[in-house]
Structures are given as structure tokens and as C-alpha cells.
BAMAR-643886 format. One record per residue (C-alpha): chain; residue in one letter; residue number from 1; x, y, z. Coordinates in Angstrom, 2 decimals, always signed. Layout:
BEGIN
   chaine   residu   num        c1        c2        c3
        A        A   NUM         X         Y         Z
...
This chain:
BEGIN
   chaine   residu   num        c1        c2        c3
        A        X     1     +0.00     +0.00     +0.00
        A        X     2     +1.46     +3.27     -1.02
        A        X     3     +1.49     +6.42     +1.12
        A        X     4     -1.47     +8.02     -0.60
        A        X     5     -3.72     +5.11     +0.16
        A        X     6     -2.67     +5.13     +3.82
        A        X     7     -3.43     +8.81     +4.12
        A        X     8     -6.89     +8.34     +2.69
        A        X     9     -7.63     +5.71     +5.35
        A        X    10     -6.41     +7.82     +8.35
        A        X    11     -8.03    +11.11     +7.31
        A        X    12    -11.69    +10.12     +8.03
        A        X    13    -10.68     +8.87    +11.48
        A        X    14     -8.97    +12.15    +12.36
        A        X    15    -11.99    +14.13    +11.22
        A        X    16    -14.28    +12.09    +13.47
        A        X    17    -11.99    +12.68    +16.46
        A        X    18    -11.95    +16.45    +15.86
        A        X    19    -15.75    +16.61    +15.68
        A        X    20    -16.07    +14.76    +19.00
        A        X    21    -13.54    +17.01    +20.76
        A        X    22    -15.31    +20.16    +19.54
        A        X    23    -18.65    +18.93    +20.87
        A        X    24    -17.12    +18.20    +24.27
        A        X    25    -15.54    +21.71    +24.46
        A        X    26    -18.80    +23.39    +23.49
        A        X    27    -20.68    +21.52    +26.19
        A        X    28    -18.18    +22.52    +28.88
        A        X    29    -18.23    +26.15    +27.69
        A        X    30    -22.01    +26.26    +27.94
        A        X    31    -21.90    +24.94    +31.49
        A        X    32    -19.28    +27.54    +32.54
        A        X    33    -21.10    +30.41    +30.93
        A        X    34    -24.27    +29.35    +32.73
        A        X    35    -22.43    +29.48    +36.08
        A        X    36    -21.22    +33.01    +35.40
        A        X    37    -24.68    +34.26    +34.46
        A        X    38    -26.14    +32.89    +37.66
        A        X    39    -26.78    +35.85    +40.08
        A        X    40    -27.89    +36.03    +43.69
        A        X    41    -30.28    +38.62    +45.13
        A        X    42    -29.54    +40.75    +48.17
        A        X    43    -31.99    +38.83    +50.30
        A        X    44    -30.32    +35.54    +49.35
        A        X    45    -26.88    +36.87    +50.28
        A        X    46    -28.13    +38.23    +53.63
        A        X    47    -29.82    +34.94    +54.41
        A        X    48    -26.40    +33.21    +54.25
        A        X    49    -25.30    +35.09    +57.38
        A        X    50    -27.55    +33.05    +59.66
        A        X    51    -26.32    +29.68    +58.35
        A        X    52    -22.66    +30.60    +57.88
        A        X    53    -20.41    +28.90    +60.46
        A        X    54    -18.53    +31.10    +62.95
        A        X    55    -14.78    +30.92    +62.65
        A        X    56    -12.75    +29.99    +65.68
        A        X    57    -10.29    +32.36    +67.32
        A        X    58     -7.23    +30.85    +65.68
        A        X    59     -8.71    +31.08    +62.19
        A        X    60     -9.80    +34.68    +62.73
        A        X    61     -6.31    +35.64    +63.90
        A        X    62     -4.79    +33.99    +60.85
        A        X    63     -7.16    +35.80    +58.51
        A        X    64     -6.37    +39.06    +60.28
        A        X    65     -2.63    +38.48    +59.93
        A        X    66     -3.11    +38.07    +56.18
        A        X    67     -4.73    +41.49    +56.01
        A        X    68     -8.05    +40.14    +54.75
        A        X    69    -10.19    +41.22    +57.72
        A        X    70    -11.38    +44.76    +58.46
        A        X    71    -11.67    +46.04    +62.05
        A        X    72    -15.14    +45.92    +63.49
        A        X    73    -16.68    +49.28    +64.32
        A        X    74    -19.52    +50.21    +66.62
        A        X    75    -18.48    +47.75    +69.32
        A        X    76    -16.80    +48.49    +72.59
        A        X    77    -13.69    +46.45    +73.24
        A        X    78    -14.01    +44.67    +69.86
        A        X    79    -17.04    +42.63    +70.89
        A        X    80    -20.73    +43.26    +71.09
        A        X    81    -22.11    +44.02    +74.54
        A        X    82    -25.18    +41.90    +75.04
        A        X    83    -27.10    +40.67    +78.01
        A        X    84    -27.75    +37.03    +78.92
        A        X    85    -30.94    +36.94    +76.83
        A        X    86    -29.14    +38.27    +73.74
        A        X    87    -30.46    +41.84    +73.83
        A        X    88    -27.94    +44.68    +73.52
        A        X    89    -27.04    +46.45    +76.72
        A        X    90    -27.61    +50.21    +77.12
        A        X    91    -24.73    +52.40    +78.20
        A        X    92    -25.45    +53.68    +81.74
        A        X    93    -25.76    +57.48    +82.05
        A        X    94    -25.13    +59.21    +85.37
        A        X    95    -26.91    +62.53    +85.92
        A        X    96    -25.74    +64.57    +88.87
        A        X    97    -27.54    +67.30    +90.79
        A        X    98    -24.44    +69.35    +91.49
        A        X    99    -25.19    +73.05    +91.32
        A        X   100    -23.15    +75.33    +89.14
        A        X   101    -20.86    +77.53    +91.14
        A        X   102    -21.32    +81.16    +90.22
        A        X   103    -18.50    +83.63    +90.88
        A        X   104    -19.00    +85.77    +93.96
        A        X   105    -20.75    +89.05    +93.28
        A        X   106    -19.07    +92.03    +94.83
        A        X   107    -21.52    +94.83    +95.43
        A        X   108    -20.47    +98.43    +95.85
        A        X   109    -22.45   +100.12    +98.59
        A        X   110    -23.38   +103.76    +98.03
        A        X   111    -21.48   +106.22   +100.18
        A        X   112    -23.43   +109.36    +99.37
        A        X   113    -23.27   +112.11   +101.98
        A        X   114    -25.70   +114.99   +102.08
        A        X   115    -23.99   +118.37   +101.68
        A        X   116    -25.26   +121.85   +102.36
        A        X   117    -26.31   +123.97    +99.43
        A        X   118    -24.58   +127.28    +98.81
        A        X   119    -25.38   +130.41    +96.86
        A        X   120    -24.30   +130.56    +93.25
        A        X   121    -21.45   +132.95    +92.48
        A        X   122    -22.05   +136.15    +90.53
        A        X   123    -19.87   +136.74    +87.48
        A        X   124    -18.75   +140.13    +86.30
        A        X   125    -16.69   +140.28    +83.06
        A        X   126    -15.66   +136.61    +83.30
        A        X   127    -14.44   +137.17    +86.87
        A        X   128    -15.84   +135.24    +89.80
        A        X   129    -17.19   +137.43    +92.61
        A        X   130    -17.66   +135.38    +95.78
        A        X   131    -20.69   +135.82    +97.95
        A        X   132    -20.93   +134.54   +101.48
        A        X   133    -20.21   +130.82   +101.65
        A        X   134    -20.14   +130.48    +97.85
        A        X   135    -18.05   +127.98    +95.86
        A        X   136    -17.19   +127.81    +92.15
        A        X   137    -19.58   +125.92    +89.90
        A        X   138    -18.49   +122.32    +89.56
        A        X   139    -18.99   +119.91    +86.65
        A        X   140    -18.25   +116.19    +87.13
        A        X   141    -18.20   +113.72    +84.22
        A        X   142    -17.05   +110.16    +83.58
        A        X   143    -15.87   +110.61    +80.00
        A        X   144    -14.97   +106.96    +79.36
        A        X   145    -11.95   +108.13    +77.32
        A        X   146    -11.24   +111.71    +76.31
        A        X   147     -9.04   +110.26    +73.57
        A        X   148    -11.97   +109.12    +71.43
        A        X   149    -13.19   +111.16    +68.50
        A        X   150    -14.85   +114.51    +69.26
        A        X   151    -14.83   +113.87    +73.03
        A        X   152    -12.92   +117.07    +73.82
        A        X   153    -15.12   +119.13    +71.48
        A        X   154    -18.28   +117.87    +73.19
        A        X   155    -16.81   +118.59    +76.61
        A        X   156    -15.89   +122.12    +75.52
        A        X   157    -19.47   +122.70    +74.37
        A        X   158    -20.88   +121.53    +77.72
        A        X   159    -18.64   +123.65    +79.92
        A        X   160    -19.27   +126.70    +77.73
        A        X   161    -23.06   +126.30    +77.73
        A        X   162    -23.27   +125.67    +81.49
        A        X   163    -20.64   +128.35    +82.27
        A        X   164    -18.62   +125.93    +84.38
        A        X   165    -15.78   +127.15    +86.60
        A        X   166    -14.20   +123.76    +87.38
        A        X   167    -14.71   +120.52    +85.45
        A        X   168    -13.63   +117.19    +86.96
        A        X   169    -13.22   +114.44    +84.37
        A        X   170    -12.64   +110.79    +85.31
        A        X   171    -11.55   +107.89    +83.12
        A        X   172     -9.66   +110.08    +80.69
        A        X   173     -7.62   +107.09    +79.37
        A        X   174     -4.73   +109.49    +78.73
        A        X   175     -1.11   +108.42    +78.61
        A        X   176     +2.23   +110.19    +78.21
        A        X   177     +1.85   +110.17    +74.43
        A        X   178     -1.24   +112.40    +74.67
        A        X   179     -0.11   +116.01    +74.92
        A        X   180     -2.03   +118.77    +76.71
        A        X   181     -2.53   +120.62    +73.44
        A        X   182     -4.75   +117.81    +72.18
        A        X   183     -6.92   +117.86    +75.32
        A        X   184     -6.98   +121.60    +75.98
        A        X   185    -10.16   +123.69    +75.99
        A        X   186     -9.98   +127.41    +75.16
        A        X   187    -10.39   +129.54    +78.28
        A        X   188     -9.45   +126.74    +80.71
        A        X   189     -6.30   +125.49    +82.38
        A        X   190     -5.77   +121.72    +82.26
        A        X   191     -4.20   +119.60    +85.01
        A        X   192     -4.29   +115.80    +84.86
        A        X   193     -3.11   +112.65    +86.59
        A        X   194     -2.72   +109.67    +84.23
        A        X   195     -2.78   +106.03    +85.25
        A        X   196     +0.63   +104.38    +85.04
        A        X   197     +1.49   +100.91    +83.69
        A        X   198     -2.16   +100.09    +83.09
        A        X   199     -4.62   +101.11    +80.44
        A        X   200     -7.72   +103.18    +81.16
        A        X   201     -8.34   +105.28    +84.24
        A        X   202     -6.92   +108.71    +84.85
        A        X   203     -8.42   +112.03    +86.04
        A        X   204     -8.25   +115.58    +84.70
        A        X   205     -9.29   +119.00    +86.04
        A        X   206    -10.22   +121.98    +83.90
        A        X   207    -10.16   +125.34    +85.72
        A        X   208    -11.38   +128.59    +84.21
        A        X   209     -8.45   +130.78    +83.24
        A        X   210     -9.82   +133.71    +85.25
        A        X   211     -9.40   +131.76    +88.49
        A        X   212     -6.08   +131.46    +90.28
        A        X   213     -5.31   +127.77    +90.67
        A        X   214     -2.35   +125.58    +91.47
        A        X   215     -1.61   +121.91    +92.03
        A        X   216     -1.28   +120.71    +95.63
        A        X   217     +0.69   +117.50    +96.20
        A        X   218     +0.53   +115.31    +99.28
        A        X   219     +3.88   +114.85   +101.04
        A        X   220     +3.53   +111.04   +100.84
        A        X   221     +2.06   +110.99    +97.34
        A        X   222     +1.35   +107.50    +95.95
        A        X   223     +0.73   +107.08    +92.21
        A        X   224     -1.26   +103.91    +92.83
        A        X   225     -4.23   +106.08    +93.81
        A        X   226     -5.83   +108.15    +91.06
        A        X   227     -6.33   +111.24    +93.21
        A        X   228     -5.42   +114.74    +92.04
        A        X   229     -5.60   +117.83    +94.28
        A        X   230     -6.25   +121.26    +92.77
        A        X   231     -6.18   +124.46    +94.81
        A        X   232     -8.49   +127.29    +93.67
        A        X   233     -8.21   +130.16    +96.16
        A        X   234     -9.18   +128.77    +99.53
        A        X   235    -10.84   +125.76    +97.89
        A        X   236     -9.02   +122.41    +97.72
        A        X   237    -10.60   +120.13    +95.15
        A        X   238     -9.76   +116.43    +95.07
        A        X   239    -10.52   +114.68    +91.77
        A        X   240    -10.60   +110.93    +92.40
        A        X   241    -11.37   +107.83    +90.37
        A        X   242    -11.94   +104.50    +92.13
        A        X   243    -11.98   +101.71    +89.50
        A        X   244    -14.14    +98.58    +89.85
        A        X   245    -11.07    +96.31    +90.08
        A        X   246     -8.37    +98.33    +91.85
        A        X   247     -4.91    +97.19    +92.86
        A        X   248     -5.59    +98.35    +96.40
        A        X   249     -8.26    +97.84    +99.02
        A        X   250    -11.06   +100.29    +99.68
        A        X   251     -9.85   +100.83   +103.23
        A        X   252     -6.40   +101.83   +102.03
        A        X   253     -7.93   +104.43    +99.69
        A        X   254    -10.04   +105.88   +102.49
        A        X   255     -7.00   +106.05   +104.75
        A        X   256     -5.02   +107.78   +102.01
        A        X   257     -7.75   +110.38   +101.47
        A        X   258     -8.03   +110.95   +105.21
        A        X   259     -4.27   +111.52   +105.46
        A        X   260     -4.43   +114.07   +102.63
        A        X   261     -7.30   +115.93   +104.30
        A        X   262     -5.45   +116.00   +107.63
        A        X   263     -2.39   +117.50   +106.01
        A        X   264     -4.47   +120.16   +104.24
        A        X   265     -6.19   +121.09   +107.49
        A        X   266     -2.83   +121.38   +109.23
        A        X   267     -1.38   +123.68   +106.54
        A        X   268     -4.57   +125.60   +105.74
        A        X   269     -7.00   +125.54   +108.70
        A        X   270     -9.60   +127.72   +106.95
        A        X   271     -9.57   +125.82   +103.67
        A        X   272    -12.69   +124.37   +102.07
        A        X   273    -12.21   +120.78   +100.87
        A        X   274    -14.32   +119.24    +98.09
        A        X   275    -13.92   +115.66    +96.88
        A        X   276    -15.46   +114.82    +93.49
        A        X   277    -15.15   +111.96    +91.04
        A        X   278    -16.35   +108.47    +90.35
């Protein structure tokens, strides 16, 4: 038998084998494609949680070491807190009845003293003519900063309209950088006592230029107290400011004022003493 005859005998057999193999591959491909197209609903997936076996501690640690497990959230200490019957436990809340402590309230008692009224002075050509037991007209104001805009202009208008002889201003808020030219009022002489090393405070006294005035200083003067003494004739005027939160006690201020008054009485027995301020 030659080679051509042998080939003709083997060829039909090979063709039959190829057809059988192709049918087997198609059948397996259909089965695999059917498995891929098979889907599960959400309810079916959630239902598997109840029947899924719980892994033991060793297996869970091994899965965690592989980095395949996420940390559980919403559980204290890594495990669910449940009671004996399986219900979750509530976190106990403690409510106290402790009262809130309010800071102590410091009240300032009024220390008003009734004074005798006197006759108003009579002016003649901007000169003060004293009557019996008369004192210059006095104007007292807490300016809450003379350094703010138009404060000096408003003060000048008030003293001019009321024809004031002496104006006592507290809380001037003036410092060394504020010159007298900025705070001056035409027709008045300015004397002031600024607060040192602290903001705010300070007192000032405006005296009409027609009145003879000078500054009187206590022999044991203490800059801690915002007290300025101005002498106008036989009148000694003390301009004082007592802040709400002072660096001294109230008793020490009263003792200081009393010492100043005693010294004035010793030097000028017939002097009239007036204390004004805030």
C-alpha cells in the first residue's frame, strides 16, 4: 500500500476525532457560561449570614494576619455588649444634681453724703465774685476716654453752655503720648493725673483761666491712687477715680484720702475741701 492510500484511510478517522472534541468543548463552555450568568439577590446573600459557620479564634487571627479582615466598628472592646438573653445592653448614664458655682458678686455700697447747698457765684466780666459761703460751679463727668473722636469738642461745648468754673473728668484714658494741646479747651487750664502701667483710668481737672489755681501734692504721694488735688483760692478740690477692680483695698484708699485731708487742714486751717469723682 502506497502512502497516498494510507493517508486516505487515516483522514476520516482524524476528522471524526476532531468533531467529537469540539462537541465536548462546546458543552463545557455552555456549562461555565451558565455558572457566570447565575446571580444572587440581596436577600439571598443576607440569608447566608444566619447559616454561615462562625470561625474559631485561631482562624480569625490567621485571617487578620493576612490582612483580609477589616476592624469591626460600633463595638466596645471589639465585641458586642449583650445581656444574657441576647439583647444589647444600654450604656449607663449618670446625671448629677451638682449646682453650678457662680463667681461671687461684689456689690459696691453707696457712700453718698448729704452736703449743704450754697449760693451761686455772681460773674462780672468773666471774673468770679464770691458771695458769702459760695463755691465755684463744679462739673463732674465720667468721659470713658477723652481720647476718642470729638470727646474734647463735646466737653468744651458743655462747659461753655453751662458756664462751668471747674470741670472734673474721670476715666480720661490718657497716657504720656497724649499732649495737653490735644486735650486743651480754650479759656481753661488743664491739670491731669494719668494712670501708670495700666490702660484706662486717669483724672483731669479743667479750671477757668480767670481763676487762680495751682496743684497741691501730698507729702507722701502715691501714684497707685488716682487722686489729684487742685487748689483754687481757699478751695481744695480732690478729683478721684476709684476703678471697679483696683490694685488696692477700699480701706487703704479711704486712709489715704483721710491723710491728705489731715495734712491740708494742718497747713490751711480755713480751707474748704471738696472731693469729686467716680
